C-alpha positions in Angstrom: 18.9 -23.9 20.0 16.4 -21.5 18.4 18.2 -21.9 15.1 18.1 -25.7 15.3 14.4 -25.6 16.2 13.7 -23.3 13.3 15.6 -25.5 10.9 13.6 -28.5 12.0 10.4 -26.5 11.6 11.4 -25.3 8.1 12.2 -28.9 7.1 8.7 -30.1 8.2 7.1 -27.1 6.5 9.0 -28.0 3.3 7.9 -31.6 3.4 4.3 -30.5 4.0 4.5 -28.0 1.1 5.8 -30.7 -1.2 3.1 -33.1 -0.2 0.5 -30.4 -0.9 2.0 -29.8 -4.3 2.1 -33.4 -5.2 -1.2 -34.5 -3.8 -3.0 -31.2 -4.7 -5.3 -31.8 -1.8 -6.3 -28.2 -1.4 -6.6 -25.8 -4.3 -7.2 -22.9 -1.9 -3.8 -23.0 -0.2 -2.6 -19.4 0.0 1.1 -18.5 -0.7 1.8 -17.2 2.9 -0.3 -19.7 4.9 1.8 -20.6 8.0 4.0 -17.5 7.7 4.1 -15.3 10.8 4.7 -11.5 10.4 5.7 -9.5 13.6 4.4 -6.0 12.7 5.8 -3.1 14.7 4.6 -0.5 12.2 2.2 2.3 12.6 0.3 4.8 10.4 0.2 3.9 6.7 3.1 2.5 4.7 3.9 -0.4 7.1 0.3 -1.3 7.9 -0.6 -1.2 4.2 2.3 -3.6 3.4 1.4 -6.1 6.2 -2.3 -6.0 5.4 -1.4 -7.1 1.8 0.7 -9.9 3.3 -2.3 -10.9 5.5 -4.5 -11.0 2.5 -2.2 -13.8 1.1 -2.6 -15.9 4.3 0.1 -14.6 6.6 -0.6 -14.4 10.3 0.1 -10.8 11.1 0.8 -10.0 14.8 0.4 -6.2 15.2 2.3 -4.9 18.2 0.7 -1.8 19.7 1.1 0.5 22.7 -1.3 -0.4 25.5 -4.2 2.1 25.5 -3.5 4.3 22.5 -2.4 1.8 19.9 -1.5 2.8 16.4 -1.4 6.6 15.8 -4.2 6.3 13.2 -6.7 5.0 15.8 -7.0 8.7 16.7 -7.2 10.1 13.2 -10.7 11.3 12.8 -13.4 12.1 12.2 -14.9 10.2 10.7 -15.3 7.3 13.1 -17.4 4.1 12.8 -18.7 4.0 16.3 -15.5 4.7 18.3 -13.2 3.3 15.6 -11.2 5.6 13.3 -12.2 4.8 9.7 -8.6 5.6 8.6 -7.3 2.8 10.9 -10.0 0.4 9.7 -9.0 0.9 6.1 -5.5 -0.6 6.3 -5.5 -3.1 9.2 -7.7 -6.1 8.2 -6.5 -9.6 8.7 -4.3 -8.8 11.8 -4.2 -9.7 15.4 -3.3 -7.1 18.0 -1.0 -7.6 21.0 -0.6 -4.7 23.3 3.0 -4.6 24.7 4.7 -1.9 26.7 8.0 -1.6 25.0 9.4 0.6 27.7 9.2 -2.4 30.1 12.0 -4.9 30.0 9.4 -7.7 30.1 7.8 -6.2 27.0 11.2 -6.1 25.1 11.7 -9.8 26.1 8.3 -10.7 24.7 9.1 -9.0 21.4 12.3 -11.0 21.1 10.4 -14.2 21.8 7.8 -13.3 19.2 10.6 -12.5 16.7 12.2 -15.9 17.3 8.8 -17.5 16.5 8.2 -15.4 13.4 9.3 -15.3 9.8 9.2 -11.6 9.2 9.9 -8.6 11.5 8.6 -5.2 10.1 9.2 -1.9 11.9 9.1 1.8 11.1 10.9 3.5 13.9 13.5 6.2 13.4 16.9 4.6 12.6 18.7 3.5 15.7 15.7 3.7 18.0 15.1 -0.1 18.2 18.8 -0.8 18.5 18.8 1.3 21.7 16.2 -1.1 23.0 18.2 -4.2 21.8 15.6 -4.8 19.1 17.6 -3.7 16.1 18.4 -6.1 13.2 21.8 -7.2 14.7 20.1 -8.0 18.0 17.2 -9.9 16.5 19.5 -11.7 14.0 21.4 -13.3 17.0 18.3 -15.0 18.3 16.5 -15.4 14.9 19.1 -15.8 12.1 16.3 -16.8 9.8 14.4 -13.5 10.2 13.5 -11.3 7.2 13.8 -8.0 9.0 12.3 -5.0 7.2 12.8 -1.4 8.2 10.6 1.4 6.8 11.9 5.0 7.3 11.6 8.4 5.8 15.1 8.6 4.3 17.0 5.3 4.8 19.3 3.8 7.4 22.3 6.1 6.8 23.0 9.5 5.5 22.8 13.2 6.5 19.1 13.5 7.2 18.1 10.0 8.5 17.0 11.3 11.9 14.2 13.5 10.4 10.7 12.3 10.8 9.3 10.6 7.7 5.9 11.7 6.7 4.2 11.3 3.3 3.7 15.0 2.5 7.3 15.8 3.4 8.7 13.0 1.3 6.4 14.0 -1.6 7.8 17.5 -1.4 11.5 16.6 -1.1 11.3 13.9 -3.8 9.8 16.3 -6.4 6.3 14.7 -6.5 4.6 17.9 -5.4 6.7 19.9 -7.8 5.1 18.1 -10.7 1.6 17.9 -9.3 -1.0 20.6 -9.7 -2.2 23.1 -12.3 0.3 24.3 -14.8 0.3 27.9 -13.4 -0.8 26.9 -9.9 0.8 26.0 -6.6 2.2 22.6 -5.8 -0.5 20.1 -4.8 -0.5 17.1 -2.6 -2.1 14.0 -4.2 -5.5 13.2 -2.8 -4.3 10.0 -1.0 -0.8 9.5 0.5 0.7 8.0 -2.6 4.3 8.0 -1.3 3.3 6.1 1.8 1.2 3.6 -0.3 3.9 3.1 -2.9 6.4 2.5 -0.1 4.0 -0.1 1.3 3.8 -1.8 -2.0 7.7 -1.8 -2.3 7.8 -3.2 1.2 5.3 -5.9 0.4 7.3 -7.0 -2.7 10.7 -6.8 -0.9 9.4 -9.0 1.9 8.1 -11.5 -0.6 11.6 -11.5 -2.2 13.2 -11.8 1.2 11.1 -14.8 2.0 11.8 -16.5 -1.3 15.6 -16.0 -0.8 15.3 -17.3 2.8 13.5 -20.5 1.6 16.3 -21.0 -0.9 19.3 -20.3 1.4 17.9 -20.7 4.9 19.2 -17.2 5.8 17.4 -14.0 6.7 18.4 -10.5 5.7 17.8 -6.8 6.5 15.6 -4.8 4.0 15.8 -1.0 3.9 12.6 0.6 2.5 12.1 4.4 2.8 9.7 7.0 1.5 12.3 9.2 -0.3 13.9 6.3 -2.3 10.4 5.0 -3.2 9.1 8.3 -4.5 12.3 9.2 -6.4 12.2 5.7 -8.0 8.5 6.4 -9.0 9.4 9.6 -10.9 10.2 7.3 -13.9 10.1 9.2 -17.2 10.0 12.7 -15.5 13.3 11.9 -13.7 14.7 10.3 -16.9 13.8 13.5 -18.9 16.0 15.5 -16.5 18.8 12.9 -16.1 19.2 12.4 -19.9 18.1 15.7 -21.4 18.4 18.2 -18.5 14.7 19.0 -19.0 13.3 20.5 -15.8 9.9 19.1 -14.8 6.8 21.2 -14.5 3.2 20.8 -13.5 0.7 19.8 -16.2 -2.6 19.6 -14.3 -4.4 16.6 -15.7 -2.4 16.8 -19.0 0.7 14.9 -20.0 4.0 16.5 -20.9 4.7 14.1 -23.8 1.3 13.1 -25.1 -1.5 15.3 -26.6 -4.4 14.9 -26.1 -4.1 13.2 -22.8 -6.1 15.1 -20.2 -9.5 16.0 -18.6 -11.9 18.1 -20.7 -14.8 20.0 -19.1 -18.2 19.0 -20.4 -21.6 20.6 -19.9 -22.0 19.0 -16.5 -18.7 17.5 -15.5 -15.4 16.2 -16.9 -14.2 13.4 -19.2 -10.6 12.2 -19.5 -9.5 11.2 -23.0 -6.1 9.9 -24.1 -4.9 9.5 -27.7 -1.7 7.4 -27.4 -1.1 7.1 -31.1 -2.0 8.9 -34.4 -4.8 6.4 -35.2 -6.5 7.1 -31.9 -6.2 10.9 -32.5 -8.0 10.5 -35.8 -10.8 8.5 -34.0 -11.1 11.3 -31.4 -11.6 13.9 -34.1 -14.2 11.7 -35.8 -16.2 11.3 -32.6 -16.0 15.0 -32.0 -17.0 15.7 -35.6 -13.8 17.6 -36.3 -12.5 16.0 -39.5 -10.6 19.2 -40.5 -8.5 18.9 -37.3 -7.3 15.4 -38.0 -6.2 16.5 -41.5 -4.4 19.7 -40.2 -0.7 19.4 -40.8 0.0 20.8 -37.3 -1.5 17.8 -35.6 -0.5 14.9 -37.9 1.9 13.3 -35.3 2.1 13.3 -31.6 5.3 15.3 -31.7 3.5 18.0 -33.7 0.6 17.9 -31.3 2.8 18.4 -28.3 4.4 21.4 -30.1 1.0 22.8 -30.9 -0.6 21.8 -27.6 -2.4 25.1 -26.8 -4.1 25.6 -30.1 -5.3 21.9 -30.3 -6.5 21.7 -26.7 -8.5 25.0 -27.1 -10.3 23.5 -30.1 -11.0 20.2 -28.3 -12.1 21.9 -25.1 -14.6 24.0 -26.9 -16.1 21.0 -28.6 -16.3 18.9 -25.4 -18.1 21.7 -23.6 -21.1 21.4 -26.0 -22.4 18.0 -24.6 -23.0 16.4 -21.2 -20.5 13.8 -19.9 -22.9 10.9 -20.4 -23.4 11.9 -24.1 -19.6 11.8 -24.7 -19.3 8.5 -22.8 -21.9 7.0 -25.1 -20.1 8.3 -28.2 -16.7 7.0 -27.1 -18.0 3.6 -26.2 -16.4 0.9 -28.4 -14.1 3.3 -30.1 -10.9 1.9 -28.9 -9.8 5.2 -27.5 -9.0 5.3 -23.7 -11.6 7.4 -22.0 -13.6 7.8 -18.7 -15.4 10.2 -16.5 -13.9 11.8 -13.3 -16.0 10.0 -10.7 -16.8 11.0 -7.1 -16.8 8.3 -4.5 -20.5 7.6 -4.9 -20.0 7.1 -8.6 -16.9 5.0 -8.1 -18.7 2.5 -5.8 -21.7 2.2 -8.1 -19.5 1.7 -11.2 -20.4 -1.7 -12.8 -16.8 -2.7 -13.3 -15.8 -1.8 -9.7 -18.7 -3.9 -8.5 -17.8 -6.7 -10.9 -14.2 -6.7 -9.7 -15.3 -7.2 -6.1 -13.4 -4.2 -4.8 -15.7 -3.7 -1.8 -14.8 -5.9 1.2 -17.4 -6.1 4.0 -16.9 -7.5 7.5 -18.3 -7.4 11.0 -16.2 -5.4 13.5 -16.6 -6.2 17.2 -17.5 -2.5 18.2 -18.1 -0.7 14.9 -20.5 -3.3 13.5 -20.7 -3.8 9.7 -17.9 -2.0 7.9 -16.7 -1.9 4.3 -13.2 -1.1 3.0 -11.6 -1.4 -0.5 -10.4 -4.9 -1.0 -7.2 -6.2 -2.6 -6.6 -5.2 -6.2 -5.3 -8.6 -7.4 -7.1 -11.9 -8.1 -5.4 -15.3 -8.5 -6.6 -18.3 -10.6 -5.6 -21.0 -8.1 -6.9 -19.6 -4.8 -9.5 -17.2 -3.6 -9.1 -14.4 -1.1 -10.8 -15.6 2.2 -13.4 -13.6 4.0 -11.3 -10.9 5.7 -11.0 -10.7 9.5 -11.9 -7.2 10.8 -9.2 -4.8 12.0 -8.4 -5.6 15.7 -9.0 -3.6 18.8 -5.9 -2.6 20.7 -4.6 -5.7 22.5 -7.7 -7.8 21.4 -5.5 -10.9 20.9 -2.8 -10.4 23.6 -3.7 -13.5 25.7 -4.4 -15.6 22.6 -0.9 -14.8 21.1 0.9 -15.3 24.4 -0.7 -18.8 24.7 -0.7 -20.0 21.1 2.5 -18.5 19.8 4.7 -18.4 22.9 3.1 -21.2 25.0 2.7 -19.0 28.1 0.7 -20.4 31.0 -2.2 -18.5 32.6 -0.3 -17.5 35.7 2.6 -16.0 33.7 0.1 -14.1 31.5 -1.7 -12.8 34.6 1.6 -11.5 36.0 2.3 -9.7 32.7 -1.1 -8.2 32.7 -0.8 -7.1 36.4 2.5 -5.4 35.9 1.4 -3.5 32.8 3.9 -5.2 30.5 1.0 -6.2 28.3 -2.7 -5.3 28.1 -5.8 -7.3 26.9 -8.9 -5.7 25.4 -12.0 -7.5 26.5 -14.5 -7.6 23.7 -18.1 -7.4 25.0 
C-alpha cells in the first residue's frame, strides 16, 4: 500500500514538475522543493550535508534525543545565549522532532516518517540501527523508494568498522595529518574538521545522485559514505605520487611539493601567500620584487629547476618579502596576474570586500539566541535565489507540527506520545 501511495504521489509530483517547466510560472523554484529528508545524523559530517540539502529547498526533519539533542548542542563555549555556536553553524533550515528511539513507539514513528520521506540519512555505528529494525533492509521493506545514506568512520564492512569515527582519527589514519604541518615539525590537525566537512560534501552529492537515479527508475538505494574513504580520495596528487612513483609524502608547511614558489612569505607585519604556477608568473614575481637577476638565473628558469633549488630560491624571496609591510606587497601585486593574498584572521575575512560582495554572511533570528550570523552557502545559481534561512531549531521545537502535518496524527494521539515520553516538544516562549 505504501509503495502504491508513493507511486501515485511521484506521478503527481512529476506532472506538477512538468507543468512548472512548461509554464515557467515561478523562476524561484528550488531543485529540492517538496523533497523530505529524514535526518538521524549528529555532530558535523551528516548535519553539514543535510544543511546543504535544506539550502536547496528540501524539508529536513532532524530527529534528536529528547532533552540533550545533537551532541554539538553541548560543544562550547562559546554559546549564543544558551545555544552552542558550533551547533548553530551547521543546522539552519531544519525542523527538530524529539523522539526516544529506545521506546518502541519512537521506533514506529521513525518508520512512519521514513515511509513519508524521500531520503533517510544516519551516522550510527554499522549494525546499530539494524538492531532496532531501522537498518536499510528494514526501511526498504516499507519504503522501497527511499534513498538511504549511511555515514560512518570506516564503511559498512571490514576489519575496523566498529571503531568510532571522528574527524581527527580519520585524518590521522588516512594520512592527512602526516602531510600537514611544518616541514620539520609535528603532524598538525587542520584548523577546521576538513575530513568531516569533505564527507558532508560527498554525502550531499551522493544523495543528489541517488535522488536523480530514483526519479529515473523509481527505485531507492543504499549509499555508503565514510570518513576514511573520503579523506583517502581527497589525497589526490599526494596519493598518486606514491602509487605511481613510490614517493613517500612529507609535510611542506605552507609550501607545495611540486611548485616553487607557492607558499606564505613573512612580511614586515604579517604574511602574504604567493604562487607562481608557470614560468611567466615567476618572471612577474621577480619583477615586482625587483629581482631581475633571479629571473635570469639558470637555476630557476623552469619550475622543475626551481623545485630542485627550492631552498636557495625561497631564502632569496623570503629576505625580499621581509622588507615591506603586507599592504605594500598587496598593492604591488594588484593587477599582476600572479595569484596572491594575505593570511587573514577572522575579523579581516569578514570585512574583506569580496567576501561581503559574495554574500557569505547569513543572518537570522533565533528563538532564544536572538540575532545570529553564520557562513552562508558557497554556491549561487542563475535561475533561483537562496531563500532567507530558517534558524537552527531547538530540540523538539517542531515535534507536534511534524506529527500533525507529515503523519496526520490527531491531538489525542500526540498527547499520549508526549505523556509516555516517546516524544518531546520544546515550547518556544
